[in-house]
C-alpha positions as CSV (number, residue, x, y, z in Angstrom):
1,M,32.2,160.3,35.7
2,P,30.7,158.1,38.5
3,S,33.1,156.0,40.6
4,L,33.1,152.2,40.7
5,S,31.7,152.1,44.3
6,A,29.0,154.6,43.4
7,I,27.8,152.5,40.4
8,A,28.0,149.3,42.4
9,R,25.9,150.7,45.2
10,R,23.4,152.3,42.9
11,H,22.8,149.4,40.5
12,T,24.0,146.1,42.0
13,D,23.6,143.8,45.0
14,L,27.4,143.5,45.5
15,A,28.4,143.2,49.1
16,P,31.0,145.7,50.5
17,G,33.6,142.9,50.5
18,D,33.0,142.3,46.8
19,I,33.3,146.0,46.0
20,A,36.6,146.1,48.0
21,W,37.9,143.2,45.9
22,L,37.0,144.9,42.7
23,Q,38.8,148.0,43.9
24,L,41.9,145.9,44.5
25,L,41.7,144.7,40.9
26,Q,41.2,148.3,39.8
27,A,44.5,149.3,41.5
28,D,46.3,147.0,38.9
29,W,44.1,148.0,36.0
30,Q,46.8,149.8,34.0
31,V,49.3,147.0,34.4
32,I,46.8,144.4,33.0
33,A,45.7,146.7,30.1
34,D,49.3,147.4,29.1
35,L,50.3,143.7,29.3
36,S,47.2,142.8,27.2
37,F,47.6,145.6,24.6
38,A,43.9,145.9,25.1
39,D,41.1,148.1,26.5
40,L,39.6,146.7,29.7
41,V,36.0,147.2,30.8
42,L,34.7,146.0,34.1
43,W,31.0,144.9,33.9
44,L,28.9,144.7,37.0
45,P,25.7,142.6,37.1
46,D,22.5,144.6,37.5
47,R,20.5,143.7,40.6
48,D,17.5,142.6,38.5
49,G,19.5,140.4,36.2
50,S,18.7,142.3,33.1
51,G,22.3,143.2,32.1
52,F,25.5,144.8,33.2
53,W,26.8,148.2,34.1
54,A,30.2,149.5,33.0
55,G,32.0,150.1,36.4
56,D,35.4,151.1,35.0
57,Q,37.5,151.0,31.9
58,M,41.2,151.4,31.1
59,R,43.0,152.1,27.9
60,P,46.4,150.6,27.2
61,T,49.6,152.8,26.8
62,T,51.2,150.0,24.8
63,G,48.8,149.8,21.9
64,P,45.8,151.5,20.1
65,T,42.5,151.9,21.9
66,A,39.4,150.0,21.0
67,Y,37.1,152.5,22.8
68,V,37.4,156.1,21.7
69,D,34.5,157.2,24.0
70,D,34.2,156.7,27.7
71,I,31.6,154.1,28.6
72,V,31.7,154.1,32.4
73,G,28.2,154.2,33.8
74,S,26.6,152.8,30.6
75,F,24.3,149.8,30.6
76,L,24.8,146.6,28.6
77,P,21.5,144.5,28.3
78,I,21.6,140.7,28.3
79,G,22.1,139.4,24.8
80,R,24.1,142.4,23.5
81,R,27.5,140.9,24.3
82,T,27.2,137.1,24.4
83,L,30.7,136.6,25.6
84,V,30.1,138.7,28.7
85,D,26.9,136.8,29.3
86,A,28.7,133.5,29.0
87,A,31.6,134.4,31.2
88,Y,29.3,135.4,34.0
89,E,26.9,132.5,33.7
90,L,29.5,129.7,33.1
91,G,32.3,131.2,35.3
92,R,35.0,130.6,32.8
93,I,36.9,132.7,30.2
94,A,34.9,133.1,27.0
95,R,36.5,134.0,23.6
96,E,35.6,133.7,19.9
97,G,37.8,133.6,16.8
98,D,35.9,136.2,14.8
99,P,36.4,139.8,15.7
100,E,33.7,142.4,16.3
101,W,33.6,145.5,14.1
102,R,33.3,148.9,15.7
103,D,33.5,152.0,13.5
104,D,35.3,150.0,10.8
105,V,37.8,148.7,13.4
106,P,38.1,144.9,14.0
107,V,38.2,144.2,17.7
108,R,38.9,140.9,19.3
109,V,36.9,140.4,22.6
110,E,37.6,138.1,25.5
111,A,35.5,138.0,28.6
112,I,37.0,137.0,32.0
113,P,34.9,136.2,35.0
114,V,36.0,137.9,38.3
115,R,35.7,135.4,41.1
116,H,35.7,136.3,44.8
117,E,35.1,133.8,47.6
118,G,34.0,131.2,45.1
119,R,31.4,133.4,43.4
120,V,31.5,135.3,40.1
121,I,30.9,138.9,41.0
122,A,31.7,140.7,37.7
123,V,33.2,140.3,34.2
124,V,36.3,141.9,32.6
125,S,36.1,142.3,28.9
126,R,39.4,142.6,27.1
127,N,39.1,144.4,23.8
128,T,42.0,144.4,21.4
129,N,42.2,146.7,18.4
130,L,43.4,144.4,15.7
131,L,44.5,147.2,13.4
132,G,47.6,147.5,15.5
133,V,48.4,143.8,15.6
134,R,51.5,142.5,13.8
135,T,53.9,139.6,14.2
136,P,54.7,139.8,17.9
137,S,58.2,140.4,19.2
138,L,59.7,138.5,22.1
139,L,58.7,141.4,24.4
140,E,55.1,141.3,23.3
141,I,54.9,137.5,23.6
142,N,56.1,137.8,27.3
143,Y,53.7,140.6,27.9
144,L,50.8,138.6,26.5
145,Q,51.8,135.5,28.4
146,A,51.8,137.4,31.7
147,A,48.4,138.9,30.8
148,S,47.0,135.4,30.1
149,D,48.3,134.1,33.4
150,L,46.7,137.0,35.3
151,A,43.4,136.5,33.4
152,H,43.3,132.9,34.6
153,M,44.1,134.0,38.2
154,I,41.3,136.5,38.0
155,S,38.8,133.9,36.8
156,T,39.8,131.5,39.7
157,G,39.9,134.2,42.4
158,L,43.7,134.2,42.9
159,F,44.1,137.7,41.7
160,P,44.2,140.5,42.9
161,S,46.2,139.9,46.0
162,A,44.5,140.7,49.3
163,G,47.9,141.1,51.0
164,Q,50.2,144.1,51.3
165,R,49.9,146.7,48.6
166,S,52.5,149.1,47.2
167,D,53.8,151.8,49.6
168,H,55.1,153.9,46.7
169,A,53.1,156.5,44.8
170,D,55.6,156.1,42.0
171,S,55.1,152.3,41.6
172,P,56.6,150.8,38.4
173,R,54.6,150.5,35.2
174,V,55.0,147.8,32.6
175,G,57.0,150.0,30.2
176,D,59.5,151.0,32.9
177,G,61.1,147.6,33.1
178,F,59.7,144.1,32.9
179,L,61.3,140.8,34.1
180,R,59.9,137.3,34.1
181,V,61.3,134.9,36.7
182,D,60.6,131.2,37.1
183,A,59.5,129.4,40.2
184,E,63.1,129.4,41.5
185,G,63.5,133.1,40.9
186,R,65.7,132.8,37.8
187,V,65.3,135.4,35.1
188,V,63.8,133.8,32.0
189,Y,63.1,137.1,30.2
190,A,64.2,140.8,30.6
191,S,62.8,143.6,28.6
192,P,65.3,146.1,27.2
193,N,64.3,148.7,29.8
194,G,64.5,146.1,32.6
195,L,68.0,145.2,31.5
196,S,69.0,148.9,31.4
197,V,67.9,149.3,35.0
198,Y,70.2,146.5,36.1
199,R,73.0,147.9,33.9
200,K,72.7,151.1,35.9
201,L,73.0,149.1,39.1
202,G,76.4,147.7,37.8
203,L,75.5,144.6,35.7
204,T,77.9,144.1,32.8
205,G,76.4,141.0,31.2
206,D,72.9,139.6,30.6
207,L,70.2,139.1,33.1
208,T,68.8,135.9,31.7
209,G,69.7,132.8,33.7
210,H,70.6,134.7,36.9
211,R,68.8,134.2,40.2
212,L,67.6,137.7,40.7
213,T,68.0,137.8,44.5
214,D,71.6,136.5,44.4
215,L,72.6,138.9,41.6
216,T,71.1,141.8,43.4
217,R,73.0,141.0,46.6
218,E,76.2,141.2,44.5
219,L,75.4,144.5,42.8
220,V,73.7,146.3,45.7
221,P,75.4,146.9,49.0
222,S,73.6,145.8,52.1
223,K,72.9,149.4,53.3
224,K,71.2,150.2,49.9
225,R,68.8,147.2,49.9
226,P,66.0,146.0,52.1
227,D,66.3,143.2,54.7
228,E,66.9,139.7,53.5
229,E,63.3,138.6,54.0
230,T,61.9,141.4,51.9
231,L,64.6,141.0,49.2
232,S,63.9,137.3,48.8
233,A,60.1,137.8,48.9
234,V,60.1,140.5,46.2
235,L,62.9,139.6,43.8
236,G,62.2,135.9,44.3
237,G,58.7,136.6,43.1
238,R,57.0,135.1,46.1
239,A,55.2,138.2,47.5
240,H,52.9,140.7,45.8
241,R,54.6,143.8,47.0
242,D,57.4,146.2,46.2
243,T,60.7,147.5,47.6
244,E,63.4,150.1,46.9
245,L,67.1,149.4,46.4
246,G,70.0,151.3,45.0
247,S,73.6,151.2,43.8
248,A,76.7,152.2,45.8
249,G,77.7,155.9,45.8
250,G,78.5,158.8,48.0
251,P,76.0,160.8,49.9
252,G,73.1,161.6,47.5
253,D,74.8,159.7,44.7
254,G,74.0,156.3,43.2
255,V,70.9,154.8,41.4
256,S,67.6,154.3,43.1
257,V,65.2,151.6,41.8
258,I,61.7,150.4,42.8
259,A,61.1,146.7,42.2
260,R,57.6,145.3,42.3
261,A,56.7,141.6,42.2
262,I,53.4,140.0,41.0
263,P,53.5,136.3,41.6
264,L,51.9,134.1,38.9
265,R,49.7,131.1,39.7
266,P,47.4,130.6,36.7
267,K,46.5,127.0,37.7
268,G,47.0,127.4,41.5
269,E,50.6,126.5,41.7
270,H,53.4,129.1,41.8
271,I,55.1,129.1,38.4
272,G,57.1,132.3,38.8
273,A,56.5,136.0,38.7
274,M,56.8,139.2,36.8
275,I,59.0,141.8,38.3
276,L,58.4,145.4,37.3
277,L,61.3,147.9,37.7
278,R,61.5,151.6,37.7
279,D,64.5,153.9,37.9
280,V,63.5,156.6,40.3
281,T,67.0,158.2,40.7
282,D,65.9,161.6,39.4
283,L,62.7,161.5,41.6
284,R,64.8,160.8,44.7
285,R,67.3,163.5,43.7
286,R,64.4,166.0,43.4
287,D,63.0,164.8,46.7
288,R,66.3,165.5,48.4
289,E,66.5,169.0,46.7
290,L,63.0,169.8,48.0
291,V,63.9,168.7,51.5
292,T,67.1,170.8,51.4
293,K,65.1,173.8,50.0
294,D,62.5,173.5,52.7
295,A,65.1,173.3,55.4
296,T,66.9,176.4,53.9
297,I,63.6,178.4,53.9
298,R,62.9,177.5,57.5
299,E,66.4,178.5,58.5
300,I,65.9,181.9,56.7
301,H,62.7,182.5,58.6
302,H,64.5,181.6,61.8
303,R,67.3,184.1,61.1
304,V,64.8,186.8,60.1
305,K,63.0,186.2,63.4
306,N,66.2,186.5,65.3
307,N,67.2,189.7,63.5
308,L,63.8,191.3,64.1
309,Q,64.0,190.5,67.8
310,T,67.5,192.1,67.8
311,V,66.0,195.2,66.2
312,A,63.2,195.3,68.8
313,A,65.8,195.0,71.6
314,L,67.8,197.9,70.1
315,L,64.7,200.0,69.9
316,R,63.8,199.3,73.6
317,L,67.4,200.3,74.6
318,Q,67.0,203.5,72.6
319,A,63.6,204.3,74.2
320,R,65.2,204.0,77.7
321,R,67.7,206.7,76.8
322,I,65.2,209.3,75.5
323,G,63.6,211.8,77.8
324,S,60.7,212.6,75.5
325,E,57.5,210.7,76.3
326,E,56.3,211.1,72.7
327,A,59.5,209.6,71.3
328,V,59.3,206.7,73.8
329,S,55.8,206.0,72.8
330,A,56.7,206.0,69.1
331,L,59.6,203.6,69.7
332,E,57.4,201.3,71.8
333,E,54.9,201.2,68.9
334,A,57.7,200.3,66.5
335,V,58.8,197.5,68.9
336,R,55.3,196.0,68.8
337,R,55.1,196.2,65.0
338,V,58.4,194.5,64.6
339,G,57.4,191.9,67.2
340,S,54.2,191.1,65.3
341,I,56.2,190.3,62.2
342,A,58.8,188.3,64.2
343,I,56.0,186.0,65.5
344,V,55.0,185.1,61.9
345,H,58.6,184.3,60.9
346,E,59.0,182.2,64.1
347,I,56.0,180.1,63.2
348,L,57.1,179.8,59.6
349,S,60.5,178.6,60.8
350,Q,58.8,175.6,62.4
351,A,56.4,174.9,59.5
352,V,56.9,172.2,56.8
353,E,55.3,174.4,54.1
354,E,55.1,178.1,53.5
355,T,51.7,178.3,55.2
356,V,50.7,178.9,58.8
357,A,47.6,178.2,60.9
358,F,47.0,181.9,61.7
359,D,44.9,181.2,64.8
360,D,48.1,180.6,66.7
361,I,49.6,183.9,65.6
362,A,46.3,185.8,66.4
363,D,46.3,184.3,70.0
364,R,49.9,185.3,70.5
365,L,49.2,188.8,69.3
366,A,46.2,189.0,71.7
367,R,48.5,188.0,74.6
368,L,50.9,190.8,73.7
369,V,48.0,193.3,73.7
370,T,46.8,192.0,77.1
371,D,50.2,192.0,78.6
372,V,51.6,195.3,77.5
373,G,48.9,196.8,75.3
374,S,47.6,199.4,77.7
375,T,48.9,201.0,80.8
376,T,45.7,202.9,81.6
377,A,43.0,200.2,81.3
378,Q,42.5,196.5,82.1
379,V,41.6,195.0,78.7
380,G,41.1,191.3,77.8
381,V,41.0,189.9,74.2
382,R,38.8,187.0,73.1
383,R,39.0,185.4,69.7
384,E,35.9,184.0,67.9
385,G,36.0,181.9,64.8
386,S,39.0,180.8,62.8
387,F,41.4,182.4,60.3
388,G,42.3,179.0,59.0
389,V,45.6,178.3,57.1
390,L,47.1,181.2,55.3
391,T,50.2,181.7,53.1
392,S,53.2,183.6,54.4
393,E,52.5,186.4,51.9
394,I,49.1,187.0,53.6
395,A,50.1,186.2,57.2
396,T,52.8,188.8,57.6
397,P,50.8,191.9,56.7
398,L,47.7,190.5,58.3
399,A,49.5,190.1,61.6
400,M,50.5,193.8,61.5
401,V,46.9,194.8,60.7
402,V,45.4,192.7,63.5
403,M,48.0,193.9,66.0
404,E,47.4,197.6,65.1
405,L,43.6,197.3,65.4
406,M,43.7,195.5,68.7
407,Q,46.4,197.9,70.0
408,N,44.4,201.0,69.0
409,A,41.3,199.6,70.7
410,A,43.3,198.9,73.9
411,E,45.0,202.3,74.0
412,H,42.3,204.7,72.8
413,G,39.0,202.9,73.4
414,Y,38.9,203.1,77.2
415,E,39.1,205.7,80.0
416,N,41.8,205.5,82.6
417,G,41.2,202.6,85.0
418,A,38.3,201.1,82.9
419,K,37.9,197.4,82.3
420,G,36.8,196.0,78.9
421,E,37.0,193.3,76.3
422,I,38.1,193.3,72.7
423,V,36.6,190.6,70.5
424,L,38.7,189.4,67.5
425,R,36.3,187.7,65.1
426,A,37.4,185.8,62.0
427,E,35.2,183.9,59.5
428,R,36.0,182.2,56.2
429,H,33.5,182.4,53.4
430,G,35.0,180.3,50.7
431,A,37.9,182.3,49.2
432,V,37.1,185.4,51.3
433,L,38.3,186.0,54.9
434,E,36.2,188.5,57.0
435,V,37.9,189.9,60.1
436,V,36.3,192.1,62.8
437,V,38.0,193.8,65.8
438,E,35.3,195.1,68.2
439,D,35.6,196.7,71.6
440,D,33.1,197.8,74.3
441,G,34.9,201.0,75.0
442,K,33.9,204.7,74.7
443,G,33.6,204.6,70.9
444,L,34.8,207.0,68.2
445,P,34.4,210.7,68.4
446,A,31.2,212.0,66.8
447,D,33.0,213.8,64.0
448,F,35.4,210.9,63.2
449,D,36.1,210.5,59.5
450,L,38.3,207.5,58.4
451,D,39.4,209.3,55.2
452,A,40.6,212.3,57.1
453,A,42.3,210.4,59.9
454,T,46.0,211.2,60.3
455,S,47.0,208.5,62.8
456,L,50.1,206.5,61.8
457,G,48.5,203.3,63.0
458,L,45.4,203.7,60.9
459,S,47.5,204.8,57.9
460,I,49.5,201.6,58.2
461,V,46.4,199.5,58.5
462,R,44.7,201.1,55.5
463,T,47.8,200.7,53.4
464,L,48.3,197.0,54.3
465,V,44.6,196.1,53.9
466,E,44.0,197.9,50.6
467,S,47.4,197.7,48.9
468,E,49.1,194.5,50.3
469,L,46.0,192.3,51.0
470,G,43.6,193.6,48.4
471,G,40.8,194.1,50.9
472,H,38.5,196.9,52.1
473,L,38.6,198.5,55.6
474,T,35.6,199.9,57.5
475,L,35.7,201.7,60.9
476,G,32.6,202.8,62.8
477,H,30.5,202.4,65.8
478,A,29.8,198.9,67.3
479,P,26.1,197.9,67.6
480,D,26.3,197.9,71.4
481,G,28.6,200.8,71.8
482,G,32.4,200.9,71.4
483,T,34.2,200.7,68.1
484,R,34.0,198.2,65.3
485,A,36.8,197.8,62.7
486,G,36.3,195.3,59.9
487,F,37.8,194.2,56.7
488,T,37.5,191.5,54.1
489,L,40.3,190.1,51.9
490,P,40.8,187.3,49.3
491,V,42.7,184.4,50.7
492,E,43.0,182.0,47.7
């Protein structure tokens, strides 16, 4: 489905500022549809004046839909919907008493011009399915009155607000809690859900008649509410923005509420506002649990890293007490393997998520190889390409594989006193990671057979690549001499 901006650029002469204004309106699309109990369609004028394009639509959650099918991107020629034509040409709200019939459903249509900087730039059609209409309750009357006020503000260019928008992804919806306040900030109507939210904050009586700002000061301690300027602006209904407040309680306890104000000025003068409320106590509790869980996981990685470093230190002590060169060599290899795993856990202990940028790990492993990798040759390591971000499940075995291949190249690929370079190359192809370790040393023996190799290091590499990582290992001669080890593995 094409976006509003894409349709506007393709079919209209609307300026970037006009499109931005329509996107501000689009941000409150669901609120207007729910208050209206009606489907909304945003009609954009075609650049040649022959009709309108449906730039967006929204169905209500408070009533039955009038549009079963999606119509975004469809074209409406001039003369097909006379109310839309009239609203655009005359610059005022157009409505008729007789409903339209669509698929045996009576639909009442109202067309609202969208004004920006004194010009009509689009039309909103409000389509109400009359099969769901009955004698309205007090709640529905207040919803419809607020929707009517917003419609007049849209037609005069006073809505949407060009000021500060919501900072919360969990901004309140109409059904979460609805209050109507007058110009002095006194509550003139509170929906049952809105009243319930304030009951959770400690209210024992009714909301109607209270100045919402003063009442909230009594119920919510100062440390649980915003500064006085924000509190008065939002709960007094003077600023189009939201804020968060809560009830008293111990650490992690109490109620958390987001309050959002939409000032109402249908004829240009401030007559009050609607205040939307949402109880986000459970969301905040889950947020705290996730933060605690993340901190715990990072602490576990930190402790694992410390324990692995302790194991490596013990192995080094043991190596110093053994007279056999073969045993010392085996213990040193074990130290390096443990160290490569410790590096992964060290980086994970500092990460916010259970993913790591593996390039940092690869560079640290390369430094280990350069510093202590070979006592007989002077070998440098150069990385080409990027591993990207990998999960911890992939990073840990991959670190061991990369370390083993680079270590094998440094130890067995060069003659005594030789100089050389190992290239570690990584390349992502969608969901596949390709890794190559290539050296410029003496190369493999002529009769080398990977399947028949008995080296512990190669056995570890094959097991990790094929069993743990689900990849495939190849080992052979490099194009320009030396040895080339490569493998591919899925990373999604």
